[in-house]
N, C-alpha and C positions, 0 to 999 in steps of 0.2 A: 504493499499499500504505500501511497505518497500523497502529499498535499501540493497542489499546483496552482499558481497564479500566472495569468498570461496578459500581456498588453501589446498592442500594435503601434508602431510609430511610422509616419510619413517622412519620405526624405525630400520629395519634390512633387510639384504640380498641385492640382485641386480637383477632387473627384466629387464633391457634394456628399451630403450625408447619407443618402441611399447608397451611393457608390462605396462609401466607407464600410457600411454595415454588410454589404455583399462581400467586399474583399475580406473582412474580418471573419465572416462565417466561413468563407472558404479556407482561410488559413487554420483557423481552429479546427475545421472539419479534417483537413488534410495533415496538419501537424500535430494536433492535440487529441485525436481519437486514439485512445489507448485504454488498456484496462488499468485504471488508476484510482487510488483513493486521493481525489483531488479537488482542488479549488479552481474553478474556471472563472476568470475575470477579464473584461475586455477594455483596452485603453486605445485611444486614437490621438495622435498629434496632428494638426493641420498647420503646416509650416513651409517655408521656402527650404530649398536644398541647404543653404548656408546655415540657416538657423538650426536645421535639423542636426547637422553635423556638431554644432554646439551642444544640442541636447544630448546626443549620444556621448560625446566626450564629458558632458557634466555629470551624466549618469554614471559612467566609468569612475570618474573621481570620486563621486558620492559612494559608490559601492566599495571602492578602495579603502576609503576611511571607515565605512561601517564594518567591513569584514576584517581589515588588518591582514589581508593575505593577498599575494600577487594574482593576477588574472591568468587564466588558462585558455590556450587557443582552442576553438572548437571547429571541427572539420569532419562532420558525420555523413556518411552516405546511408540514407535510410530506404529500405525497400518494403513495400506493403504487399503482402501475398494474400490471396483469397483461395478458399478450398474449392476443389472441383467437385463434379457431380458423383465420382466415385467414392468420395468421403462422406457421404450422407445427405439427407435432405435439408439438415440445418446448417446454414453456412458459417464458416469460421474464418477469422482473420488473424495473421500474425504480422509483425514488423521485425524485420532483420536490420540491426544497426551496426555499421562498420566505422569503427573510429579511425579515421585516417590521419588524425593529429598525432598519433603514436608513432614511434620509429618502425614498430611491427604492427599493422593494422589488426585490431582485435574485434570480435563479433559478439553480439548480444541478441538474444531472442526476447522479443516483448510481446507478450500475450494480450490480445484486445478484449476488453469486457465493457460492462455497462455501469451506469451510474446509480448510487443510492437514491432511493425514493421514499416518499412517505412524509409524515408530519415533522419528524425529526430533520430530514434534508431540507425542507421548506423554512424552518425556523432559523437556519443559520445562513449566513450571507455568502455561502460558498457552494460550490457543486463538488460532491464526494463520489469518488469511484475507486476501484481496486486496480492493482497492477501485479503481474507476475513476470519477473525477468530472470534469465539464465544465460550464463556465458556459453559460447559455442565455438567450435573449431571452424577453420576457413572453408570447409566443404559443406557448411550448413545450408547454403543456398542450393546446392545440387541435391542435398538430401530432401528438402522440401519439394523441389521440382520432382523428384523420383516418386515421392508418396501421393502426388496429385495436386500440390498447390500451383497456383499460377500467379505471375507478376501482375498486380493491379496499376501500380504507379511507383516511382522512385524520386527521391528528393536529395538534394545535397545542402546540408544545413552549414553555414559558415558564420563565425563570429567569435565570441569570447565568453568566458564563464568565471564565476567566483564561487568557491566552496568554503563553507565556514559554519561553526557552531554558534547559535544564537537563540537559545530556548529550544531549538532543534537543529538537526543537521540540514542546513539550508544550501540549496544550490540557486544561483541566478545566472541564466544564460540570456545573451542578446545575440539573435542570429537572423540571418536572411535565408529564405528558402529559394533553392535553385533547381531548375530542371535540366534534364539532358536530352539534347536532339537525337542522340544515338544511345543505344542501349549500354547503360554502366559507364558512359563516356564522362566521367566526373571532372576531367580536365577542361571539358568544353561546356561546362555547366553555365546557364544563365538565369537571372532572377525570374522567379514564377510572376511576382507582382513588383516590378522596378519601384524603388523608392520606400518599400516597406520592410520593416524589422519586427521580429517578434521578441518580446521581453518575457521570460518565463521563470517564475519561482517555484522550486519543488523542495519538498522535505518528506523523507520516509515516515510512514506511520503504521500503527498497528490498531487492531480493533478495540484494544483497552486504553489507547492513548491519543486516538486521534483528534479528539476535543482540545487536547493540550497542544498538539502540533498546529491545528487550525488556529488557536489563539496566538501561538508563537509566530506564524507566517502573517497573520493579520496585523500583528504589532509590527513587525518589521516593515510591511508595506507602508505603514503611516510615515516612515522615513522618506519613502519615494513619492509621496502624495504631491508634493510641488511639481514634480516632473511627469508623473504617470497618474491618470484619472482611471480608477479601476471600478469595474461593475460586472455583474452577471452577464453572460451572452444574451442578447435580446433586449437588455435593460441598460445600454449604454447611456451614460449621462453627459457625454460631449467632451469638448477640448478643455484641458487644463489652462485656466487663464493665467496662472502663475508661471507656466513652464518657461517662458522666456527670460523673465526676470530671475527665476531661480537658477537657470542655466548660466546667465551672465554673471551672477554673484558667485556661482561656485567656480566658473573659470577665471574670474578676476583674482580669486584668493589664492590661486595657484595650487589648489587642492585643499584637502580637509585633513585633519588629525584623526587618528583611529579612535573610535568611540567605544 
């Protein structure tokens, strides 16, 4: 299980509100569909390319100060596989993640599941789901093809991440989603939605402590509120009016001390 918060940032152009909602829904569907114990919140920045670069740089400065750890490079090849008819009438989906940022690429299997429902889920300001992950050898893709799974789509996520302890084991990633014109051609990847980056905050949780993890992640998100406006998918509350000023303040200070 894990807790997840997501936000979307624009780098250039102007799409209008309906365009933002559509792009946000596409990215969350393609990037965030996984079997997770998770929080799903949507954030949008509407700004020029130059201002956006300041926003991302300011977010990196803020995360550096809050975490007290160096950032990590993110370059992950994600393949979404769906079961074929020979595997039964109930469809299943798995995601294979290849970490290309490591000297030797490593593979992870991520099993896709559903969200927690009911009165308890409605009473908290997050979306809760479950996740199952397992490390795998480099022939894992061939194995899934052999037993009847087929490739639905693939993405290359590029960006950076911070991993640290702050009431929970929190990971913050800032990535762009990129597609390949040729199968598995990661060196030729181009952005799925040019000018958009995904900010995601995750923390592992268990059935007996997810409330504590939700509280820790929610509290941490308050530090990012001047830059990221967070809400549940479908209930987006718009642009953060303080983003420009907050970014300028962070950048002019030359960084922040570890908090």
